C-alpha positions as CSV (number, residue, x, y, z in Angstrom):
1,M,28.4,35.8,-19.3
2,V,25.8,34.2,-21.5
3,F,26.5,31.6,-24.2
4,S,24.3,33.5,-26.6
5,S,26.0,36.9,-26.1
6,P,28.4,38.5,-28.6
7,I,31.1,38.9,-25.9
8,F,31.1,35.1,-25.3
9,L,30.8,34.0,-28.9
10,L,33.3,36.5,-30.5
11,V,35.8,37.1,-27.6
12,F,35.8,34.7,-24.7
13,L,35.2,31.4,-26.6
14,P,37.8,31.9,-29.4
15,I,40.5,33.0,-26.9
16,F,39.6,30.2,-24.5
17,L,39.8,27.5,-27.2
18,A,43.0,28.9,-28.6
19,C,44.6,28.8,-25.2
20,Y,43.2,25.4,-24.5
21,Y,44.5,23.7,-27.6
22,L,47.9,25.5,-27.5
23,A,48.4,24.0,-24.0
24,P,50.3,20.7,-24.0
25,A,47.9,17.7,-24.3
26,H,49.9,15.7,-21.7
27,G,49.8,16.5,-18.0
28,N,47.4,18.9,-16.4
29,A,48.0,21.9,-18.6
30,R,44.6,21.8,-20.4
31,N,42.8,21.2,-17.1
32,G,44.6,24.3,-15.8
33,V,43.4,26.3,-18.8
34,A,39.8,24.9,-18.4
35,L,39.7,25.8,-14.7
36,L,41.1,29.3,-15.1
37,G,38.7,30.0,-18.0
38,S,35.8,28.6,-15.9
39,V,36.6,30.8,-12.9
40,L,36.9,33.9,-15.2
41,F,33.6,32.9,-16.8
42,F,31.8,32.8,-13.4
43,A,33.6,35.9,-12.1
44,W,32.3,37.9,-15.1
45,G,28.8,37.7,-13.6
46,E,29.7,37.2,-10.0
47,P,33.0,39.2,-9.3
48,V,32.5,39.0,-5.5
49,Y,30.7,35.8,-4.9
50,V,33.2,33.8,-7.0
51,F,35.4,33.9,-3.8
52,L,32.6,32.3,-1.8
53,L,32.3,29.5,-4.4
54,I,36.1,29.0,-4.3
55,G,36.1,28.8,-0.5
56,S,33.1,26.4,-0.4
57,T,34.8,24.2,-3.0
58,V,37.9,23.9,-0.9
59,F,35.7,23.1,2.1
60,D,33.8,20.4,0.2
61,Y,37.0,18.8,-1.0
62,Q,38.2,18.5,2.6
63,I,34.9,17.0,3.6
64,A,35.1,14.6,0.7
65,K,38.5,13.3,1.9
66,A,37.0,12.8,5.4
67,V,33.8,11.0,4.4
68,C,35.2,8.5,1.9
69,P,35.0,4.9,3.0
70,G,38.8,4.7,3.5
71,S,39.2,7.8,5.6
72,G,39.5,5.9,8.8
73,L,36.8,7.9,10.6
74,A,33.9,6.2,12.4
75,P,30.8,5.7,10.2
76,S,28.8,8.0,12.6
77,T,31.4,10.8,12.2
78,R,31.3,10.4,8.4
79,R,27.5,10.7,8.3
80,L,27.7,13.7,10.5
81,L,30.1,15.4,8.2
82,V,27.9,14.6,5.2
83,A,25.0,16.1,7.0
84,L,27.1,19.2,7.8
85,S,28.1,19.6,4.1
86,I,24.5,19.2,2.8
87,T,23.2,21.6,5.5
88,L,25.7,24.3,4.6
89,N,25.1,24.0,0.9
90,V,21.4,23.9,1.2
91,G,21.6,26.9,3.6
92,L,23.5,28.9,1.0
93,L,20.8,28.0,-1.6
94,L,18.0,29.0,0.8
95,Y,19.7,32.3,1.6
96,F,20.6,33.4,-1.9
97,K,17.4,32.1,-3.6
98,Y,14.7,32.1,-1.0
99,Y,15.5,34.7,1.6
100,N,13.5,37.4,0.0
101,F,10.5,35.1,-0.6
102,L,10.5,33.6,2.9
103,L,10.9,37.1,4.5
104,E,8.0,38.3,2.4
105,Q,5.8,35.4,3.7
106,L,6.8,35.8,7.3
107,Q,6.6,39.6,7.7
108,P,2.8,39.8,7.8
109,L,2.5,36.7,10.1
110,L,5.0,38.1,12.6
111,G,3.9,41.7,12.3
112,M,7.3,42.7,11.0
113,T,7.9,45.9,9.0
114,P,9.7,45.6,5.7
115,S,13.5,46.1,6.2
116,G,14.2,47.0,2.7
117,H,17.1,44.5,2.6
118,E,17.1,42.2,-0.4
119,V,19.5,39.4,-1.2
120,V,20.8,39.3,-4.8
121,F,20.2,36.0,-6.5
122,L,23.5,34.1,-6.9
123,L,24.0,33.0,-10.5
124,G,23.7,29.2,-10.9
125,I,23.2,28.5,-7.2
126,S,20.5,25.9,-7.9
127,F,22.7,23.8,-10.1
128,I,25.9,24.4,-8.1
129,T,24.1,23.1,-4.9
130,F,22.9,19.9,-6.6
131,H,26.4,19.2,-8.0
132,K,27.9,19.7,-4.5
133,I,25.3,17.4,-2.8
134,S,25.8,14.6,-5.3
135,F,29.5,15.0,-5.1
136,I,29.6,14.5,-1.3
137,V,27.0,11.8,-1.2
138,D,28.6,9.7,-4.0
139,I,32.0,9.8,-2.3
140,H,30.5,8.9,1.0
141,T,28.7,5.9,-0.5
142,G,31.8,4.8,-2.5
143,R,30.1,5.5,-5.9
144,A,32.8,7.9,-6.7
145,Q,36.5,8.3,-5.8
146,V,37.9,11.3,-4.1
147,P,39.5,13.7,-6.6
148,R,43.2,13.6,-7.0
149,T,43.6,17.2,-5.9
150,V,41.5,20.2,-4.9
151,F,42.0,21.5,-8.5
152,D,40.2,18.4,-9.9
153,C,37.4,19.1,-7.5
154,A,37.3,22.8,-8.5
155,L,37.3,21.9,-12.2
156,Y,34.3,19.6,-11.7
157,L,32.3,22.3,-9.9
158,F,33.4,25.3,-12.0
159,L,33.5,23.7,-15.5
160,F,31.8,26.6,-17.3
161,P,29.6,24.7,-19.9
162,Q,27.5,23.2,-17.1
163,L,28.1,25.7,-14.3
164,I,25.1,28.0,-14.6
165,A,22.2,25.8,-15.8
166,G,23.4,22.2,-16.1
167,P,23.1,19.5,-17.3
168,I,23.4,18.2,-13.7
169,I,26.5,16.0,-13.9
170,R,27.7,13.7,-11.2
171,F,31.4,13.5,-10.4
172,H,30.9,9.7,-10.7
173,D,30.3,10.3,-14.5
174,I,33.0,12.9,-15.2
175,G,35.8,12.2,-12.7
176,S,37.6,9.9,-15.0
177,Q,37.3,12.4,-17.9
178,I,39.0,15.1,-15.7
179,V,42.0,12.7,-15.3
180,A,42.2,11.7,-19.0
181,R,39.9,12.4,-22.0
182,H,40.0,11.9,-25.7
183,H,40.4,14.7,-28.2
184,S,39.7,14.3,-31.9
185,V,38.7,16.2,-35.0
186,G,35.4,14.3,-35.1
187,K,34.6,15.2,-31.5
188,V,35.4,18.9,-32.2
189,L,33.2,19.0,-35.3
190,S,30.5,17.2,-33.4
191,G,30.7,19.7,-30.6
192,L,30.6,22.6,-33.0
193,Q,27.5,21.2,-34.6
194,M,25.8,20.5,-31.3
195,F,26.7,24.1,-30.1
196,S,25.4,25.6,-33.3
197,I,22.1,23.7,-33.2
198,G,21.6,24.8,-29.6
199,L,22.4,28.4,-30.4
200,A,20.0,28.4,-33.3
201,K,17.2,26.9,-31.2
202,K,17.7,29.6,-28.6
203,V,18.1,32.6,-30.8
204,L,16.0,31.8,-33.9
205,I,13.1,30.0,-32.2
206,A,13.0,30.5,-28.5
207,D,13.6,34.2,-28.4
208,P,11.0,35.2,-31.0
209,L,8.4,33.0,-29.3
210,G,9.4,34.5,-26.0
211,R,8.6,38.0,-27.2
212,V,5.1,36.8,-28.1
213,A,4.6,35.0,-24.8
214,D,5.7,38.0,-22.8
215,Q,3.3,40.3,-24.6
216,V,0.3,37.9,-24.1
217,F,1.1,37.3,-20.4
218,A,1.4,41.1,-19.9
219,L,-2.1,41.7,-21.1
220,P,-4.9,42.3,-18.5
221,P,-5.6,38.8,-17.2
222,D,-9.4,39.0,-17.7
223,G,-9.2,40.7,-21.0
224,V,-7.3,38.0,-23.0
225,P,-9.4,36.5,-25.9
226,T,-9.3,32.7,-26.1
227,V,-7.3,32.6,-29.3
228,Y,-4.7,35.0,-27.8
229,A,-4.4,33.0,-24.6
230,W,-3.8,29.7,-26.5
231,G,-1.3,31.5,-28.8
232,G,0.6,32.9,-25.9
233,V,0.7,29.7,-23.9
234,L,1.8,27.6,-26.9
235,A,4.5,30.2,-27.6
236,Y,5.8,29.8,-24.1
237,T,5.4,26.0,-24.3
238,F,7.8,25.9,-27.2
239,Q,9.9,28.8,-26.0
240,I,10.9,27.1,-22.7
241,Y,11.7,23.8,-24.5
242,F,13.8,25.4,-27.2
243,D,15.5,27.8,-24.8
244,F,16.5,25.1,-22.2
245,S,17.2,22.3,-24.6
246,G,19.2,24.8,-26.7
247,Y,21.2,25.7,-23.7
248,S,21.8,22.0,-22.8
249,E,23.0,21.3,-26.4
250,M,25.3,24.3,-26.3
251,A,26.7,23.0,-23.0
252,I,27.2,19.5,-24.4
253,G,28.8,20.9,-27.5
254,L,31.2,23.1,-25.5
255,G,32.1,20.0,-23.4
256,R,32.9,18.1,-26.5
257,L,35.1,20.9,-27.8
258,M,37.2,20.2,-24.6
259,G,37.0,16.5,-24.9
260,F,34.2,16.0,-22.3
261,E,31.1,13.9,-22.8
262,F,28.1,15.2,-20.9
263,P,24.8,13.3,-20.5
264,V,21.9,14.1,-22.8
265,N,19.3,16.4,-21.0
266,F,16.4,16.3,-23.4
267,N,14.9,13.7,-25.7
268,Q,12.0,15.3,-27.5
269,P,9.7,15.4,-24.4
270,Y,6.6,16.5,-26.3
271,L,6.5,13.1,-27.9
272,A,5.8,11.6,-24.5
273,R,2.6,9.5,-24.2
274,S,2.3,9.8,-20.4
275,I,3.4,12.2,-17.7
276,T,5.9,9.5,-16.5
277,E,7.4,9.3,-19.9
278,F,7.5,13.1,-20.1
279,W,9.7,13.3,-17.1
280,Q,12.0,10.6,-18.6
281,R,12.5,12.9,-21.5
282,W,12.5,16.4,-20.0
283,H,15.4,17.7,-18.0
284,I,16.6,14.1,-17.7
285,T,19.6,14.9,-15.4
286,L,17.3,16.6,-12.9
287,S,14.9,13.7,-13.0
288,K,17.7,11.2,-12.4
289,W,19.1,13.4,-9.6
290,M,15.8,13.6,-7.8
291,R,15.3,9.9,-8.2
292,L,18.8,8.9,-6.9
293,Y,19.2,11.5,-4.0
294,L,15.6,12.1,-2.9
295,Y,13.0,9.5,-4.2
296,I,15.0,6.4,-3.4
297,P,16.2,7.5,0.1
298,L,12.5,8.2,0.9
299,G,11.7,4.6,0.0
300,G,10.9,5.0,-3.7
301,N,8.5,2.3,-4.9
302,R,9.7,-0.3,-2.3
303,V,7.0,0.9,0.1
304,S,3.2,0.7,0.3
305,P,1.3,2.3,-2.6
306,L,0.1,5.2,-0.4
307,H,3.6,5.8,0.8
308,N,4.9,5.7,-2.8
309,Y,2.3,8.4,-3.8
310,V,3.4,10.6,-0.9
311,N,7.0,10.1,-2.0
312,L,6.2,11.3,-5.5
313,W,4.4,14.4,-4.1
314,I,7.3,15.2,-1.9
315,V,9.8,14.9,-4.7
316,F,7.8,17.1,-7.1
317,L,6.9,19.7,-4.4
318,I,10.6,20.1,-3.7
319,S,11.4,20.1,-7.5
320,G,8.8,22.8,-8.0
321,F,10.2,24.9,-5.1
322,W,13.7,24.3,-6.4
323,H,12.7,26.0,-9.7
324,G,11.8,29.3,-8.1
325,A,10.7,31.3,-5.0
326,N,7.1,31.6,-5.8
327,W,3.9,29.7,-4.8
328,T,3.2,29.0,-8.5
329,F,6.2,26.7,-8.7
330,V,5.1,24.8,-5.6
331,I,1.6,24.4,-7.1
332,W,3.3,23.3,-10.4
333,G,5.2,20.7,-8.5
334,A,2.0,19.5,-6.7
335,Y,0.3,19.4,-10.1
336,Y,2.8,16.9,-11.5
337,G,2.8,15.0,-8.2
338,F,-0.9,14.5,-8.7
339,F,-0.7,13.2,-12.2
340,L,2.2,10.9,-11.6
341,S,0.4,9.5,-8.6
342,M,-2.7,9.0,-10.6
343,E,-0.8,7.2,-13.4
344,K,0.7,4.8,-10.8
345,A,-2.7,4.3,-9.1
346,L,-4.6,3.6,-12.3
347,D,-1.9,1.7,-14.1
348,G,-3.6,-1.4,-15.6
349,R,-6.9,-0.6,-13.8
350,I,-8.5,1.4,-16.5
351,A,-8.5,1.2,-20.3
352,V,-6.5,3.9,-22.0
353,P,-6.5,4.8,-25.7
354,S,-4.0,2.6,-27.5
355,W,-3.6,5.0,-30.5
356,A,-0.3,6.8,-29.8
357,P,-1.3,10.2,-31.2
358,V,-4.3,10.4,-28.8
359,R,-2.1,9.6,-25.8
360,Q,0.6,12.1,-27.0
361,L,-2.0,14.8,-27.4
362,A,-3.5,14.2,-24.0
363,T,-0.1,14.3,-22.4
364,F,0.8,17.4,-24.3
365,L,-2.3,19.2,-23.1
366,V,-1.5,18.3,-19.5
367,V,2.0,19.7,-19.9
368,V,0.7,22.9,-21.6
369,V,-1.6,23.6,-18.6
370,G,1.4,23.0,-16.3
371,W,3.4,25.6,-18.2
372,V,0.6,28.2,-17.5
373,L,1.3,27.7,-13.7
374,F,5.1,27.8,-14.4
375,R,5.0,31.0,-16.4
376,S,2.4,33.1,-14.5
377,A,3.6,35.7,-12.0
378,S,0.8,34.6,-9.5
379,F,-1.8,31.9,-9.0
380,A,-4.5,34.5,-9.8
381,Q,-2.9,35.2,-13.2
382,A,-2.6,31.5,-13.9
383,M,-6.3,30.9,-13.2
384,A,-7.3,33.9,-15.3
385,M,-5.2,32.6,-18.2
386,L,-6.7,29.1,-17.9
387,R,-10.2,30.7,-17.9
388,A,-9.3,32.6,-21.0
389,M,-8.1,29.4,-22.7
390,A,-11.4,27.7,-21.8
391,G,-13.3,30.7,-23.2
392,F,-14.8,31.8,-19.9
393,T,-13.7,35.4,-19.8
394,G,-15.8,36.6,-22.6
395,A,-13.1,38.9,-23.9
396,S,-13.9,40.1,-27.4
397,L,-11.5,40.2,-30.3
398,D,-13.0,43.6,-31.3
399,N,-11.6,45.3,-28.2
400,A,-8.3,43.4,-28.2
401,I,-4.9,44.4,-29.5
402,P,-4.8,43.7,-33.3
403,W,-3.9,40.1,-34.0
404,G,-1.0,41.1,-36.3
405,W,0.7,43.1,-33.6
406,L,1.2,40.0,-31.4
407,F,1.2,37.2,-34.0
408,D,2.9,38.6,-37.2
409,D,3.9,36.3,-40.0
410,R,7.4,35.6,-38.5
411,A,5.9,34.7,-35.2
412,L,3.3,32.3,-36.8
413,F,6.0,30.7,-38.9
414,T,8.3,30.2,-35.9
415,L,5.4,28.8,-33.9
416,G,4.6,26.3,-36.7
417,L,8.3,25.3,-37.1
418,A,8.6,24.8,-33.4
419,A,5.5,22.6,-33.3
420,V,6.8,20.4,-36.2
421,I,10.2,20.0,-34.7
422,S,8.8,19.3,-31.2
423,L,5.8,17.1,-32.0
424,L,7.2,14.9,-34.8
425,P,10.0,12.3,-34.3
426,L,12.8,14.1,-36.1
427,S,15.6,13.5,-33.6
428,Q,17.4,11.1,-35.9
429,L,17.5,13.7,-38.7
430,L,19.0,16.3,-36.4
431,R,21.5,14.1,-34.6
432,P,25.2,15.1,-35.4
433,R,27.1,12.4,-37.4
434,W,30.6,13.9,-37.4
435,W,32.0,10.8,-35.7
436,Q,31.4,8.9,-38.9
437,I,33.8,11.1,-40.8
438,K,36.9,8.9,-40.2
439,G,35.2,5.8,-41.5
440,S,33.8,7.6,-44.5
441,M,37.2,9.0,-45.5
442,S,38.7,5.6,-45.5
443,V,36.5,4.5,-48.4
444,A,38.2,5.1,-51.7
445,G,36.7,6.6,-54.8
446,Y,33.2,7.7,-55.5
447,G,31.9,5.4,-52.7
448,G,33.8,7.5,-50.2
449,L,32.5,10.7,-51.7
450,V,28.9,9.5,-51.6
451,L,29.3,8.7,-47.9
452,L,30.8,12.1,-47.3
453,L,28.0,14.0,-48.9
454,P,25.7,13.9,-45.8
455,M,28.7,15.2,-43.8
456,I,29.2,18.0,-46.2
457,G,25.5,18.9,-46.1
458,S,25.5,18.7,-42.4
459,F,28.5,21.1,-42.2
460,G,26.7,23.5,-44.6
461,V,23.6,23.5,-42.4
462,T,25.7,24.0,-39.3
463,A,27.5,27.0,-40.9
464,I,24.2,28.5,-42.0
465,L,22.6,28.1,-38.5
466,L,25.6,29.6,-36.8
467,F,25.8,32.5,-39.2
468,A,22.0,33.2,-38.9
469,A,22.1,33.0,-35.1
470,V,25.1,35.3,-34.8
471,A,23.6,37.8,-37.3
472,S,20.3,37.8,-35.3
473,L,22.2,38.4,-32.1
474,I,24.1,41.3,-33.5
475,S,21.0,43.0,-35.0
476,L,18.5,42.2,-32.2
477,G,20.6,41.7,-29.1
478,Y,20.5,38.7,-26.8
479,T,18.3,37.6,-24.0
480,P,19.3,35.5,-21.0
481,F,18.4,31.9,-20.8
482,L,15.1,31.2,-19.0
483,Y,16.7,28.8,-16.5
484,F,19.1,31.4,-15.3
485,R,16.3,32.7,-13.2
486,F,15.4,29.4,-11.6
């Protein structure tokens, strides 16, 4: 089930929220509704493998009780059980996500004939695996407490807003909210606004740009005129941002509707003035996960400079491969490993432009080139697209598909709107302010009304965005989120 599908918006979500808020606020009734709804949400897309996830959750809960500092087991035994849990979870990830890819690479080398057997991708397996690993490791190190019951553990892993595509939430950050959390009108309204903004970003901006990008990348690689190549790549650059950040905001909004607070996952990454800053703003929870569970255990920056550069390369090679079973993702990871290593190596050793727009533009161009690798079906297509962007293909506009067929007025307007929102510091204007409602209503007279006007305007904008997004879904249909395939 997809957040931006009519079945979710018009059937599942209203029924779920009605059941959730009709359940008693005390005790575990609402947790029970949240868990049942989350299991049904996952089972809608994975009616068979939902039992595998339930079984692995029970297993991980038993492992968690055994590896916690107070379990009484010897440290060596606890470490062995942690390694066993990580191995099994990573094994499931490799099987469901990379079996077909690895078999395709090994068959020619081993002289094997294609078997015809293909493993179906398990929805959300990448994010589920990272949640499970952080859960076991944090309990083993004492950063998190063992859940009260297996049902608390299951709610953490199944909680449907973050189940399929994040944000990557550590049990350390959400365990106390599972036990007790705050519900309020302000939080509900804030969640509704966040959800509506995310839905509008996905449906009204990302999807139209995605159609443009798909058409450009479907053209013969060596026959793409330069202006078409740049248009298609920029369309994808903004599509993936609005698609994934839109999903993250919808997830955060859904969490708030249930009283949960999830970490922010995006902070206007295209405003970054270095690649290091870009990864502090893009998919923030993934960057933090990689730093805590991979980069620091490898030695982080507490080692020699050369060793530190190698650590960065390892982290981003794994990050690239985690995103998808294709060599283009591995190259994409190496690409960022190179730039991050170069920034560290040259930090303070060369003069860099001090004017912020120049640094922002340079960083943005590096990121755009990276998205070519990320989007292309093969390395050959990526190189052909980069040659087209550089004007080396010699493709003529006279023999190309008419410009208006690919870049009509709506597409150009959406591309311009996406650029303005992404490249200008507008986050403060778009940030929900529903939590101020209580204080505003306590002010008597016209002063209170004046303070409430921004709230009323914000509510109006939210209602318009929600109506426009739902209307677009009904008329044009919905498309899955990009990160569902990674």
